[in-house]
Each structure stands twice: as C-alpha cells, then as structure tokens.
C-alpha positions in Angstrom: 8.3 -13.9 -11.8 10.7 -11.5 -10.0 10.5 -7.8 -10.4 12.3 -6.1 -13.3 15.3 -4.0 -12.8 17.5 -1.5 -14.6 21.1 -2.2 -15.4 23.9 0.1 -16.3 27.3 -0.5 -17.8 30.2 1.9 -17.7 33.2 1.1 -20.0 35.1 2.7 -22.8 33.7 2.4 -26.3 37.2 2.0 -27.7 40.6 0.8 -26.6 44.1 0.0 -28.0 44.7 -3.7 -28.7 45.9 -5.5 -25.5 44.9 -2.6 -23.3 43.4 -3.4 -19.9 39.7 -2.2 -19.9 37.9 -1.5 -16.7 34.2 -2.4 -16.7 31.5 -1.3 -14.1 28.2 -3.1 -14.1 25.3 -2.5 -11.8 21.8 -3.9 -11.5 19.1 -2.0 -9.5 17.6 -4.9 -7.5 16.4 -4.6 -4.0 17.7 -8.1 -2.9 15.9 -10.0 -0.1 17.9 -12.4 1.9 15.1 -14.7 2.9 15.9 -14.3 6.6 13.6 -11.4 7.4 10.0 -11.4 8.5 7.1 -9.1 7.9 5.5 -7.2 10.8 2.8 -10.0 11.0 5.6 -12.6 11.3 5.5 -14.1 7.8 8.9 -15.0 6.3 9.8 -12.8 3.3 10.9 -15.1 0.5 14.5 -14.9 -0.8 14.9 -12.8 -3.9 18.5 -12.2 -4.9 20.6 -12.1 -8.0 22.6 -15.4 -7.9 24.9 -15.1 -10.9 26.5 -12.4 -13.0 28.4 -13.2 -16.2 30.2 -11.2 -18.9 30.9 -12.6 -22.3 33.2 -10.9 -24.8 32.4 -12.0 -28.4 30.6 -15.1 -26.9 33.5 -16.1 -24.7 32.9 -15.8 -20.9 35.5 -13.5 -19.4 34.1 -12.9 -16.0 31.6 -14.6 -13.6 30.5 -13.9 -10.1 28.2 -15.9 -7.8 26.2 -14.0 -5.1 24.7 -15.2 -1.8 22.1 -13.9 0.6 24.6 -11.5 2.3 25.0 -9.4 -0.9 23.6 -5.9 -0.7 21.0 -4.3 -2.8 22.0 -2.9 -6.2 25.3 -4.8 -6.5 28.1 -3.0 -8.3 30.6 -5.2 -10.0 34.0 -3.8 -11.1 36.4 -5.9 -13.1 38.9 -5.7 -16.0 39.4 -7.6 -19.2 41.9 -7.3 -22.1 40.9 -5.5 -25.3 41.7 -8.3 -27.8 39.3 -7.4 -30.7 36.4 -5.3 -31.6 33.1 -6.7 -30.7 30.2 -7.1 -28.3 30.3 -7.6 -24.6 27.1 -9.2 -23.1 26.3 -8.8 -19.4 23.8 -11.2 -17.8 22.3 -11.2 -14.3 20.3 -14.3 -13.2 18.4 -14.6 -9.9 15.6 -16.2 -7.9 12.1 -16.5 -9.2 13.1 -16.4 -12.9 14.9 -13.1 -12.7 17.0 -12.3 -15.7 18.5 -9.0 -16.9 20.7 -8.6 -20.0 22.7 -5.6 -21.2 25.2 -5.3 -24.1 28.0 -2.8 -25.0 30.2 -2.6 -28.1 33.9 -2.0 -28.0 36.1 -0.9 -30.9 39.8 -2.1 -30.7 42.5 -0.4 -32.7 
C-alpha cells in the first residue's frame, strides 16, 4: 500500500448562483517516476498519483490524468459554476492502491 498523504482544498464556502468558483486542490505526495535508481543500482518503483476527480453533488465536473513527468505535491487549479448548494468531493487515485479523498461544502444563494 502506498504512503498516506495530506490533501488541502481552497475554495469559497458560499457563492451566488451561476457564479464561477475557483478551486485549488493539492495532495502532498512525493511522486516517484519509476525511472530513477538507488545508489546500489536498484530501480525505484513508480509511485505516482494517476487520476484526480472532482464531483459536485455526485456529478463529475473535473478530471485530470497524471503521468510520470508530474512533479511532487501536484496543485490543481480549476473552476466550476455554482449551480446549487451541496458537497464537492475530491479524489486522488494512484499506484500501489493509493487513494485520498477530501470534501468541501458550498452554499449557493
């Protein structure tokens, strides 16, 4: 099982209906490309986050796929439209069974 990581979400807790909402999501994950070797010459196994998704009231509104070239602690910045009050769920999936989930509530008026 992959190491655990911390995640952080930055977004407004409230917005006007149909407003554009900026969301910043970060996962603290060291990321290993699978192309490096230890000092003794052993290949270090790949350990990256492969997919990030954001669902808004159980509807996927954003998805990103990552590849070995992605840096450690990937920061994702994207927008969505504030359509209704509810829950946003953020999910990171990666190698070796890695999974991290975070949630944030938004109130739309």
